[in-house]
C-alpha positions in Angstrom: 107.7 105.2 107.8 109.7 104.7 111.0 107.8 107.4 112.8 104.5 105.7 111.9 105.6 102.5 113.4 106.8 104.2 116.6 103.5 106.1 116.9 101.5 102.9 116.4 103.4 101.1 119.2 103.0 104.2 121.5 99.2 104.1 120.7 99.2 100.4 121.7 100.8 101.2 125.0 98.2 104.0 125.6 95.4 101.5 124.9 94.5 103.0 121.5 94.2 99.8 119.6 92.1 101.1 116.7 94.3 104.2 116.3 97.4 102.0 116.0 95.6 99.7 113.6 94.6 102.6 111.4 98.3 103.6 111.1 99.6 100.3 109.9 96.7 98.5 108.1 97.1 100.2 104.8 100.8 99.4 104.2 102.5 96.0 103.7 106.0 96.7 104.8 107.5 94.2 107.2 107.2 96.3 110.4 103.6 97.3 109.6 102.7 93.6 109.1 104.4 92.7 112.4 102.5 95.4 114.3 99.3 94.4 112.6 99.9 90.8 113.6 100.6 91.9 117.2 97.4 93.9 117.3 95.3 91.0 116.2 97.1 88.8 118.7 96.3 91.3 121.3 92.6 91.2 120.4 92.6 87.4 120.4 92.1 87.0 116.6 94.9 84.4 116.2 94.1 83.4 112.7 94.4 87.0 111.5 97.5 87.5 113.6 99.2 84.4 112.0 98.3 85.8 108.6 100.0 89.2 109.2 103.1 87.6 110.8 103.2 85.4 107.8 103.2 88.4 105.5 106.3 89.5 107.4 107.9 86.1 106.8 107.7 85.2 110.5 105.6 82.8 112.5 103.4 84.1 115.3 105.5 84.1 118.4 104.6 82.3 121.6 106.1 85.0 123.8 103.9 87.2 126.1 102.3 90.3 124.6 104.5 92.5 126.7 107.6 90.7 125.4 106.4 91.0 121.9 105.7 94.7 122.3 109.3 95.1 123.6 110.7 93.0 120.8 108.9 95.1 118.2 110.1 98.3 119.7 113.7 97.0 119.7 113.4 95.7 116.1 111.9 99.0 114.8 114.3 101.3 116.6 117.3 99.3 115.4 116.1 99.9 111.9 
């Protein structure tokens, strides 16, 4: 699963939003939910973003998108 999360985050960095979403939308593990929330936040769909962060037992953060991308990379790589 880890490699799927890393691939999704790399796709985000490359501007491939839909490709990243396709990797994480069909699973409900914590990291997939966080990435899914981030993706919806990136597109401006804050209601959907809050929903996905909530599934990961987190509130939608108020940090910048860049800070959140970095946080997710650190979180996922630390296992």
